[in-house]
C-alpha positions as CSV (number, residue, x, y, z in Angstrom):
1,M,-28.4,1.8,12.0
2,R,-25.6,0.7,9.6
3,D,-22.7,-1.5,11.1
4,H,-20.1,1.3,11.7
5,G,-17.4,-1.1,13.0
6,L,-15.8,1.7,15.0
7,D,-18.7,2.5,17.3
8,L,-16.8,4.2,19.7
9,A,-17.0,7.3,21.8
10,V,-14.0,9.2,22.9
11,I,-13.4,10.8,26.7
12,G,-10.7,12.7,27.7
13,N,-9.5,16.0,29.1
14,G,-6.4,17.1,27.1
15,R,-3.8,14.9,28.9
16,T,-5.4,11.6,28.6
17,A,-8.1,9.9,26.5
18,A,-9.8,6.8,26.4
19,L,-12.4,5.2,24.1
20,V,-15.6,3.4,25.5
21,D,-17.8,0.9,23.7
22,P,-21.7,1.4,23.7
23,C,-21.9,-1.1,26.5
24,S,-19.8,0.6,28.5
25,R,-16.5,-1.2,28.2
26,I,-13.4,0.9,27.9
27,V,-11.4,-0.9,25.2
28,W,-8.5,1.9,25.0
29,W,-6.7,4.0,27.6
30,C,-3.1,5.0,26.8
31,Y,-1.5,6.4,29.8
32,P,0.1,8.6,31.1
33,R,-0.5,10.7,28.1
34,F,-2.0,10.0,24.4
35,D,1.3,8.3,23.2
36,G,1.7,6.1,26.4
37,D,1.5,2.3,26.9
38,P,-2.4,1.3,26.5
39,I,-3.3,0.4,30.0
40,F,-6.6,-1.1,28.2
41,C,-6.1,-2.1,24.9
42,R,-8.7,-4.8,24.5
43,L,-9.4,-2.7,21.0
44,L,-6.4,-4.5,19.4
45,S,-6.1,-7.6,21.6
46,G,-8.2,-9.9,19.2
47,K,-9.5,-12.8,20.6
48,E,-7.7,-12.2,23.9
49,E,-9.8,-11.0,26.4
50,K,-7.4,-8.5,28.3
51,G,-6.8,-4.8,28.5
52,F,-10.0,-3.5,29.5
53,T,-12.7,-2.8,31.9
54,D,-16.4,-2.9,32.2
55,V,-19.9,-3.4,33.9
56,V,-21.6,-6.7,32.9
57,L,-25.4,-6.7,33.5
58,D,-27.0,-10.1,33.8
59,D,-29.2,-10.9,31.4
60,M,-29.0,-7.8,29.3
61,T,-31.4,-7.1,26.8
62,E,-31.0,-3.7,25.9
63,F,-28.2,-0.7,26.0
64,T,-28.3,2.9,25.2
65,S,-25.0,5.1,24.9
66,E,-24.6,8.4,24.2
67,Y,-22.6,11.6,24.9
68,V,-24.0,14.1,27.6
69,R,-25.4,17.3,25.5
70,N,-22.1,19.6,24.6
71,S,-19.8,17.5,26.6
72,A,-17.1,14.9,26.6
73,I,-19.0,12.9,29.5
74,V,-20.6,9.4,27.7
75,C,-23.7,8.1,29.4
76,T,-24.7,4.3,28.9
77,E,-27.8,2.6,30.1
78,L,-28.2,-1.4,30.2
79,T,-31.3,-2.7,30.8
80,D,-31.9,-6.7,31.6
81,S,-35.2,-8.9,30.8
82,Q,-36.9,-7.9,34.2
83,G,-36.3,-3.7,33.4
84,A,-33.4,-3.4,36.0
85,K,-31.5,-1.0,35.0
86,V,-28.1,0.4,35.5
87,R,-26.3,3.8,34.4
88,I,-22.6,4.5,33.9
89,S,-21.2,7.8,33.7
90,D,-17.6,7.9,32.2
91,F,-15.5,11.2,31.9
92,A,-11.9,12.4,32.6
93,P,-12.0,15.5,35.0
94,R,-11.3,19.1,33.0
95,F,-12.1,22.3,34.9
96,R,-10.7,25.6,35.8
97,Q,-9.2,25.3,39.4
98,F,-6.6,28.2,41.2
99,G,-6.3,29.5,37.8
100,R,-5.6,26.6,36.0
101,V,-7.4,23.7,34.0
102,F,-7.3,20.7,36.3
103,R,-6.9,17.8,33.8
104,P,-5.1,14.7,36.0
105,P,-4.0,11.4,33.9
106,Q,-7.5,9.7,35.3
107,L,-10.4,8.3,34.4
108,F,-13.8,8.5,36.7
109,R,-16.7,5.8,36.1
110,I,-20.0,6.2,38.4
111,V,-22.3,3.6,38.6
112,E,-25.8,3.9,39.5
113,P,-28.9,1.5,39.7
114,V,-32.0,3.3,38.0
115,A,-34.8,0.7,38.2
116,G,-34.9,-2.9,39.9
117,L,-32.4,-4.8,41.4
118,P,-29.9,-4.7,38.4
119,R,-27.2,-7.7,39.5
120,I,-23.8,-6.8,37.7
121,T,-20.3,-7.8,37.6
122,I,-17.0,-5.5,37.4
123,R,-14.6,-6.3,35.6
124,V,-10.9,-4.7,35.6
125,R,-8.3,-6.1,33.6
126,P,-5.3,-3.7,32.9
127,A,-2.4,-4.7,31.1
128,C,1.1,-2.9,30.3
129,D,3.9,-3.0,27.5
130,Y,1.6,-3.2,24.7
131,G,-0.5,-6.2,25.7
132,K,1.4,-8.2,28.7
133,P,-0.7,-8.6,31.8
134,L,-0.2,-6.4,34.9
135,P,0.3,-9.6,37.1
136,L,1.1,-8.0,40.6
137,R,-2.6,-6.9,42.6
138,S,-2.6,-5.7,46.2
139,L,-5.7,-5.0,47.8
140,G,-6.0,-1.9,50.2
141,S,-8.8,-0.4,52.0
142,N,-10.5,1.3,49.4
143,H,-8.0,0.5,46.2
144,I,-6.5,-2.0,44.3
145,R,-2.9,-1.8,42.9
146,Y,-2.0,-3.4,39.6
147,S,1.6,-3.3,38.7
148,T,5.2,-4.3,37.3
149,D,8.2,-3.2,37.8
150,A,7.7,-0.3,35.2
151,T,4.2,0.3,35.5
152,V,1.5,1.2,38.6
153,I,-2.1,2.0,38.0
154,R,-4.6,2.4,40.9
155,L,-8.1,1.8,41.2
156,T,-9.8,3.7,44.2
157,T,-13.2,2.8,44.7
158,D,-16.3,2.7,47.0
159,A,-17.5,-0.9,45.2
160,P,-16.5,-4.2,47.0
161,L,-13.0,-4.8,46.3
162,S,-13.5,-8.5,46.5
163,L,-16.2,-9.0,44.6
164,I,-13.9,-7.0,42.0
165,E,-10.7,-8.7,42.1
166,S,-12.9,-12.1,41.7
167,E,-15.1,-10.6,39.0
168,A,-18.0,-11.9,41.1
169,P,-22.0,-10.7,40.5
170,F,-23.6,-8.9,43.1
171,V,-26.7,-6.7,43.2
172,L,-26.2,-3.2,42.5
173,T,-28.3,-0.8,45.3
174,R,-26.3,2.0,45.7
175,P,-24.3,4.1,43.4
176,L,-20.7,3.1,42.9
177,H,-17.4,5.1,42.3
178,M,-14.3,4.3,40.4
179,V,-11.2,6.1,39.6
180,L,-8.3,4.9,37.7
181,G,-5.0,6.3,37.6
182,P,-1.4,7.4,39.4
183,D,-0.5,5.3,42.5
184,E,-1.5,8.1,44.7
185,P,-3.7,8.0,48.0
186,Y,-7.1,9.2,47.6
187,S,-7.9,11.8,50.2
188,G,-11.4,13.2,50.6
189,D,-14.9,11.6,50.3
190,L,-14.9,9.6,47.3
191,E,-18.4,10.0,46.2
192,K,-18.9,13.7,46.9
193,T,-15.5,14.3,44.8
194,C,-16.9,12.5,41.8
195,R,-20.2,14.1,42.0
196,E,-18.2,17.5,42.1
197,F,-15.9,16.6,39.2
198,I,-18.5,15.5,36.8
199,E,-20.7,18.6,37.5
200,R,-17.6,20.6,37.2
201,T,-16.5,18.8,33.9
202,Y,-20.1,19.3,32.5
203,E,-20.0,23.0,33.4
204,Y,-16.5,23.4,31.8
205,W,-17.6,21.6,28.6
206,M,-20.8,23.6,28.4
207,E,-18.8,26.8,28.5
208,W,-16.7,25.9,26.2
209,V,-19.0,25.2,23.4
210,R,-20.8,28.2,24.3
211,R,-17.9,30.4,23.2
212,L,-17.6,28.7,19.5
213,S,-18.5,31.0,16.7
214,I,-20.5,28.4,14.6
215,S,-23.4,28.5,11.7
216,Y,-26.7,27.4,12.2
217,D,-26.8,24.3,10.3
218,W,-25.8,21.1,11.2
219,Q,-24.8,22.3,15.1
220,E,-24.6,19.1,16.8
221,A,-22.1,17.6,14.2
222,I,-19.9,20.7,14.2
223,I,-19.9,20.6,18.0
224,R,-18.9,17.2,18.3
225,A,-16.4,17.4,15.9
226,A,-15.1,20.5,17.6
227,I,-15.0,18.9,21.1
228,T,-12.8,15.9,19.2
229,L,-10.6,18.2,18.1
230,K,-10.3,19.5,21.6
231,L,-9.8,16.2,23.4
232,S,-7.1,15.5,20.3
233,N,-4.8,18.8,21.5
234,F,-2.5,18.0,24.4
235,D,-2.4,21.0,26.8
236,E,1.4,20.9,28.1
237,T,2.8,21.5,24.7
238,G,0.0,22.3,22.2
239,G,0.4,19.2,20.0
240,V,-3.0,18.2,18.4
241,I,-2.5,14.4,17.6
242,A,-3.7,12.8,14.2
243,A,-5.9,10.1,16.2
244,H,-6.1,8.6,19.4
245,T,-5.3,4.7,18.3
246,T,-2.5,2.8,16.7
247,S,-2.7,0.1,14.1
248,I,-6.9,0.2,13.2
249,P,-6.4,-1.1,9.5
250,E,-7.1,1.1,6.6
251,A,-8.8,-1.9,5.1
252,P,-9.4,-5.6,6.3
253,S,-5.9,-7.9,5.8
254,S,-3.9,-5.1,4.0
255,G,-1.1,-4.8,6.5
256,R,-1.7,-0.8,6.0
257,T,-1.8,-0.4,10.4
258,W,0.2,2.6,11.3
259,D,0.5,4.5,14.5
260,Y,-1.2,7.8,14.2
261,R,-1.1,9.2,18.3
262,Y,1.4,11.7,17.1
263,C,1.4,15.3,15.9
264,W,1.9,15.7,12.0
265,L,2.7,19.0,10.8
266,R,0.9,18.8,7.8
267,D,-2.2,18.6,9.9
268,A,-1.3,22.3,11.2
269,Y,-2.8,23.7,7.8
270,F,-5.9,21.7,8.1
271,V,-6.7,21.9,12.1
272,V,-5.7,25.5,12.1
273,Q,-8.3,26.4,9.4
274,A,-10.8,24.4,11.6
275,L,-10.0,26.1,14.7
276,N,-10.1,29.3,13.4
277,R,-13.7,29.4,11.3
278,I,-15.2,27.9,14.8
279,G,-13.3,30.5,16.9
280,A,-11.7,28.0,18.9
281,T,-8.9,30.4,18.8
282,R,-7.0,29.7,22.3
283,T,-6.5,25.9,20.9
284,M,-5.5,27.3,17.6
285,E,-2.6,29.8,19.3
286,E,-1.5,26.6,21.4
287,F,-1.1,24.3,18.3
288,I,0.5,27.2,16.3
289,S,2.8,27.5,19.2
290,F,4.0,23.9,19.0
291,T,4.5,24.3,15.6
292,L,6.8,27.1,15.6
293,S,8.3,25.9,18.4
294,I,10.0,23.1,16.4
295,A,10.4,25.0,13.8
296,S,12.4,27.6,15.4
297,K,15.4,25.2,15.4
298,A,17.1,26.4,12.3
299,D,19.5,23.9,12.0
300,Q,17.6,21.5,11.7
301,E,15.3,19.9,9.2
302,L,11.6,19.7,9.5
303,R,10.3,16.2,10.0
304,P,6.9,15.4,8.7
305,V,5.8,13.9,12.7
306,Y,6.5,14.2,16.2
307,S,5.6,13.3,19.4
308,V,3.2,15.5,21.6
309,V,6.8,15.8,23.5
310,P,8.7,16.9,20.3
311,T,12.4,15.4,21.8
312,T,10.4,11.7,22.2
313,D,11.7,8.8,19.9
314,I,8.8,7.7,17.9
315,G,11.0,5.2,15.9
316,E,8.9,2.3,14.4
317,R,8.5,-1.3,15.7
318,T,5.8,-4.1,16.2
319,A,3.8,-5.0,19.8
320,P,3.9,-8.6,19.4
321,D,1.6,-9.3,22.5
322,L,-1.2,-7.6,20.4
323,E,-3.2,-9.4,17.7
324,G,-4.4,-6.3,16.1
325,Y,-8.1,-5.1,15.4
326,R,-10.2,-7.8,15.0
327,G,-6.7,-9.8,14.6
328,D,-5.5,-7.8,11.8
329,G,-2.1,-6.8,12.9
330,P,0.4,-5.8,12.9
331,V,0.3,-3.5,15.8
332,R,3.1,-1.0,15.2
333,V,4.1,1.4,17.7
334,G,6.0,4.7,16.3
335,N,6.0,5.8,12.8
336,A,8.7,5.2,10.2
337,A,7.3,8.4,8.5
338,V,9.4,10.5,11.3
339,D,12.1,9.7,8.7
340,Q,10.4,10.5,5.3
341,I,11.1,13.4,3.2
342,Q,7.9,15.3,3.0
343,H,8.2,18.9,1.6
344,D,4.7,20.3,2.2
345,T,5.5,20.4,5.9
346,Y,7.6,23.6,5.4
347,G,4.4,25.2,3.5
348,S,2.3,24.3,6.1
349,V,3.9,25.7,9.4
350,I,4.3,29.0,7.2
351,L,0.5,28.9,6.4
352,A,-0.7,27.7,9.8
353,A,1.2,30.7,11.5
354,M,-1.0,33.0,9.0
355,P,-3.6,33.9,11.6
356,M,-0.7,35.5,13.9
357,F,-0.4,38.2,11.0
358,F,-4.0,38.7,10.2
359,D,-6.5,37.9,12.9
360,R,-6.8,40.9,14.9
361,R,-8.3,38.7,17.9
362,L,-5.3,37.1,19.0
363,P,-3.6,38.7,21.9
364,R,0.2,38.0,20.4
365,P,0.4,38.9,17.1
366,G,2.9,38.0,14.6
367,D,5.9,40.3,14.6
368,E,9.4,40.9,12.5
369,G,11.2,38.3,14.4
370,L,8.5,35.8,13.8
371,F,8.3,36.5,9.9
372,H,12.3,36.1,9.8
373,L,11.8,32.6,11.5
374,L,9.6,31.8,8.7
375,E,11.6,33.1,5.9
376,T,13.8,30.3,7.0
377,L,11.2,27.6,6.2
378,G,10.5,29.7,3.0
379,H,14.0,29.5,1.5
380,R,13.8,25.8,2.3
381,A,10.4,25.3,0.8
382,A,11.6,26.9,-2.3
383,K,14.9,25.0,-2.7
384,K,13.1,21.5,-2.2
385,A,9.7,22.4,-4.3
386,F,10.7,20.5,-7.2
387,E,12.9,18.0,-5.5
388,P,11.3,14.2,-5.0
389,D,9.6,13.3,-1.8
390,A,7.1,10.8,-0.2
391,G,4.3,13.0,-0.6
392,I,1.4,13.5,1.7
393,W,0.0,9.9,1.6
394,E,3.7,8.8,2.7
395,Y,4.7,6.3,0.3
396,R,7.4,4.1,1.6
397,G,8.6,2.3,-1.8
398,R,9.0,5.5,-3.8
399,A,9.7,9.2,-4.3
400,R,8.2,11.7,-6.8
401,I,7.6,15.3,-7.3
402,H,4.3,15.4,-5.7
403,T,2.3,18.3,-6.7
404,H,0.7,18.7,-3.2
405,S,3.9,19.4,-1.9
406,A,5.0,21.8,-4.7
407,A,2.0,23.6,-4.2
408,M,2.7,23.8,-0.2
409,C,6.1,24.8,-0.7
410,W,4.7,27.7,-3.4
411,A,1.9,28.5,-1.3
412,G,4.3,28.9,1.7
413,C,6.6,31.4,-0.2
414,Q,3.6,33.3,-1.7
415,R,2.1,33.7,1.9
416,L,5.5,35.0,3.0
417,A,5.1,38.1,0.4
418,A,1.8,38.7,1.9
419,I,2.9,38.8,5.5
420,A,5.8,40.8,4.4
421,T,3.6,43.5,3.1
422,R,1.2,43.1,6.2
423,I,3.9,44.2,8.8
424,G,5.3,46.9,6.1
425,L,8.2,45.2,4.7
426,D,8.1,46.1,1.3
427,D,11.2,44.9,0.2
428,R,10.9,41.6,1.9
429,A,7.2,41.7,-0.1
430,K,9.1,42.2,-3.5
431,Y,11.7,39.4,-2.7
432,W,9.2,36.5,-2.0
433,N,7.1,37.8,-4.9
434,S,10.1,37.3,-6.9
435,I,10.4,33.8,-5.9
436,A,7.2,32.9,-5.8
437,E,6.1,33.6,-9.4
438,P,8.6,31.4,-11.1
439,M,7.5,28.5,-8.7
440,H,4.2,28.8,-9.9
441,A,4.8,29.1,-13.6
442,A,6.7,25.7,-13.3
443,L,4.2,24.2,-10.8
444,I,1.5,24.5,-13.5
445,D,3.6,23.7,-16.2
446,G,4.4,20.3,-13.8
447,A,1.3,19.5,-12.8
448,W,-1.3,19.7,-15.4
449,N,-1.4,17.0,-17.8
450,E,-3.3,17.6,-21.0
451,K,-3.8,13.9,-21.8
452,R,-5.6,13.6,-18.7
453,G,-7.3,16.7,-18.5
454,A,-6.3,17.3,-15.0
455,F,-3.5,18.5,-12.5
456,T,-2.2,14.9,-11.7
457,A,-0.4,13.4,-8.4
458,A,2.9,14.3,-9.8
459,F,5.2,15.8,-12.3
460,G,4.8,13.5,-15.5
461,S,2.4,11.1,-14.1
462,D,-1.1,10.1,-15.4
463,E,-2.3,9.3,-12.2
464,L,-5.3,11.1,-10.3
465,D,-5.0,12.2,-6.4
466,A,-7.6,13.7,-4.2
467,S,-5.2,16.3,-2.9
468,V,-5.1,18.1,-6.1
469,L,-8.6,19.4,-5.3
470,L,-7.0,21.7,-2.7
471,L,-5.3,23.6,-5.3
472,A,-8.4,26.2,-5.7
473,D,-8.1,26.7,-1.7
474,L,-4.5,27.3,-1.8
475,G,-4.8,29.8,-4.7
476,V,-2.8,28.0,-7.1
477,V,-5.8,28.3,-9.7
478,E,-8.5,30.4,-9.5
479,I,-11.8,28.7,-9.0
480,D,-13.2,29.5,-12.4
481,D,-10.1,28.2,-14.1
482,P,-11.3,25.7,-16.5
483,R,-8.5,23.2,-15.8
484,F,-9.6,23.2,-12.1
485,A,-13.4,22.0,-13.2
486,S,-11.9,19.6,-15.7
487,T,-9.9,18.2,-12.4
488,V,-12.7,18.1,-10.2
489,A,-14.8,16.0,-13.4
490,A,-11.8,13.6,-13.6
491,M,-11.6,13.0,-10.0
492,E,-15.7,12.4,-9.9
493,R,-15.3,10.1,-12.8
494,E,-12.2,8.1,-11.6
495,L,-11.7,8.2,-7.9
496,M,-15.5,8.5,-7.0
497,R,-17.0,4.9,-5.2
498,E,-20.7,5.3,-4.4
499,K,-20.2,8.7,-2.9
500,H,-17.1,8.1,-1.5
501,V,-13.7,9.6,-2.7
502,M,-10.6,7.5,-2.9
503,R,-7.1,9.0,-2.2
504,Y,-6.0,7.4,-5.6
505,A,-6.9,4.5,-7.5
506,N,-3.3,3.2,-8.4
507,E,-1.3,0.9,-6.7
508,D,0.8,1.5,-4.0
509,D,3.7,-0.4,-2.0
510,F,0.7,-2.3,-0.5
511,G,-1.4,-2.8,-3.7
512,L,-4.6,-1.8,-4.5
513,P,-6.2,0.8,-2.1
514,M,-9.7,-0.6,-0.9
515,T,-11.1,2.0,1.3
516,A,-12.4,5.5,0.9
517,F,-10.5,8.3,2.8
518,L,-13.0,10.6,4.2
519,I,-11.6,14.0,4.3
520,C,-11.3,13.5,0.2
521,R,-14.8,13.5,0.0
522,F,-14.8,16.8,2.4
523,W,-12.3,18.5,-0.1
524,L,-14.8,17.6,-3.0
525,I,-17.6,18.9,-1.2
526,D,-15.7,22.0,-0.8
527,A,-14.5,22.4,-4.6
528,L,-18.1,21.4,-5.8
529,W,-19.5,24.2,-3.8
530,S,-17.0,26.9,-4.9
531,L,-17.5,25.7,-8.6
532,G,-21.4,26.6,-8.0
533,R,-22.5,23.0,-8.1
534,R,-24.0,23.5,-4.6
535,D,-27.0,20.7,-4.6
536,A,-24.1,18.2,-5.1
537,A,-22.2,19.2,-2.4
538,K,-24.7,19.6,0.0
539,D,-26.1,16.1,-1.1
540,L,-22.7,14.8,-0.5
541,F,-22.1,16.1,2.9
542,I,-25.7,15.0,4.1
543,D,-24.5,11.9,2.9
544,A,-21.3,12.0,4.8
545,L,-23.0,12.9,7.9
546,N,-25.0,9.7,8.0
547,H,-21.5,7.6,8.2
548,R,-20.6,9.2,11.3
549,N,-21.1,6.3,14.5
550,R,-23.7,6.7,17.1
551,Y,-21.6,9.1,19.1
552,G,-20.8,11.6,16.1
553,L,-17.4,10.6,15.5
554,L,-15.5,9.5,12.0
555,S,-12.3,7.3,11.5
556,E,-9.9,7.6,8.8
557,D,-11.3,5.2,6.0
558,V,-15.0,3.9,5.1
559,D,-15.8,1.0,3.1
560,P,-17.4,2.5,-0.2
561,K,-19.7,-0.9,-0.5
562,T,-20.8,-1.5,3.4
563,G,-20.1,1.9,5.2
564,T,-18.2,0.5,7.7
565,L,-15.5,2.7,9.4
566,W,-12.0,1.7,9.2
567,G,-8.6,3.2,10.0
568,N,-7.2,4.9,13.3
569,F,-9.9,6.6,15.1
570,P,-11.3,9.2,15.9
571,Q,-9.5,11.1,13.1
572,T,-8.4,14.7,13.4
573,Y,-8.4,15.1,9.8
574,S,-11.8,13.9,9.1
575,M,-13.3,15.8,12.1
576,A,-11.6,19.1,10.7
577,G,-12.8,18.5,7.5
578,L,-16.4,18.0,8.6
579,I,-16.0,21.3,10.5
580,L,-14.7,23.4,7.5
581,S,-17.5,21.6,4.8
582,A,-20.3,22.2,7.4
583,M,-19.4,26.1,8.0
584,R,-18.8,26.7,4.3
585,L,-22.0,24.8,3.2
586,S,-24.6,26.4,6.2
587,R,-27.0,29.1,6.1
588,S,-26.1,32.2,7.9
589,W,-28.1,33.3,11.2
590,Q,-29.5,35.9,9.4
591,D,-30.6,34.1,6.3
592,R,-32.5,31.4,8.4
593,Y,-34.3,34.4,10.3
594,W,-35.2,36.7,7.7
595,R,-35.4,34.1,4.4
596,G,-36.7,31.2,6.5
């Protein structure tokens, strides 16, 4: 197996989530929600052995780790040189109870002897305030309380507390159970509760997967990507975060370390597309509601990014007590993009809301009131379409009229005309068509570069940008427009590295980019497929699947030379792109059964 770099699994329940490595070490857990303080921060602690919990098997020689089929439960087995074996099951409980979804901010771990007499050490080393130790420990009859003035975490367990506290090895002769979470007394039988919770959590995920509407090919990859999107959905508000981590560099020693534990409104368009395509309509509706609740504040300009609780401040700062992933910092908390100007956001929200008017499966269809709310965004999109902004890649040091931003603004206005027609507002349809048509003409004129034979990154620029691969899907150009085929050819010629696709190849605020952006490959795959180059598209897609880690997950970026994954993880963009490309390329069930 190739060195993926980020060989981690994500467990979670729609409120909290953690990352587990193949030897059962939990290296990342933000508490009590996705963008909270990382109680386990080993992923970013560099050489310092802090911020984790694990089970260490003496003289370990083998390990296996995988998801339990169609679930968010991870099962790891460690084997020593004598054949003694221990199994560790990790999950965050999620199931229906009393008419609601039960999803506490807790992690559960079950440690069981499988063969022989495994000798293990259980280590629990929580941290707080982004890398500071949790110095105060108090032992109860069945728990250890880790605390500072501001943070308290309780470990409830039937394992020997003194051996955990002293990190002393012991022989495992019976199953042990561990629950990490709020400082609340644990009532009831711990073993019985853990067994019941893992069974009910497994049943929840099996039933959730059963309801997905997916194609025949690449089902395992689609299902795992779908579960990962669901694990990135914060149930309380409906927000979907870009990734569960902060500050995993886009490339080594690049300084490109960002906090992605937030909700970009731009992502709404791609995530809603993916969720709709596989029939995960409830999660899709919740995300649409999240974006519309933000957009409903007519007196406020839209920001590109929000916390899962939109009123939370996410101003950017650095965390001095964390060295960074593989010692490569800085570690950032918050994201300065919150203060950037990014005009594509207006179109993204309108496009994300489209299913409310056209998808008859949804119980609450869009009405005239919602349309008028979207119109306020359309007016802003029309006004800002041809003004400079930071663009989809969030340049920090320059502003231009970016083709993708202008295209999304146009698409938002054009979709408003379609929505108006749908709900019988012919006068508004006529109005929005009168706005969109001259915008389209200006967009084509400004974005097409005759010398380059391509639509370029920004008006008046010679630089190529993979985001223009979306122009056909957005309807800016027809798929048979020779200018689009010429643009795709230019991308293949200048932005491809091995079989990977760069966002762009020119210098930015941090120098020349070194890694490829995974979703850009999926955009190219979709473009090639639409152009009829189906063998080339399929070849690129199958190769892309080979870059998933052992758990079937993708980060943001990949080193074109080594195949090592970089960037924040797991990346919503990448998993959504995988779903959309897989569904596009897959054979139908009818084709499979009748044509073989």
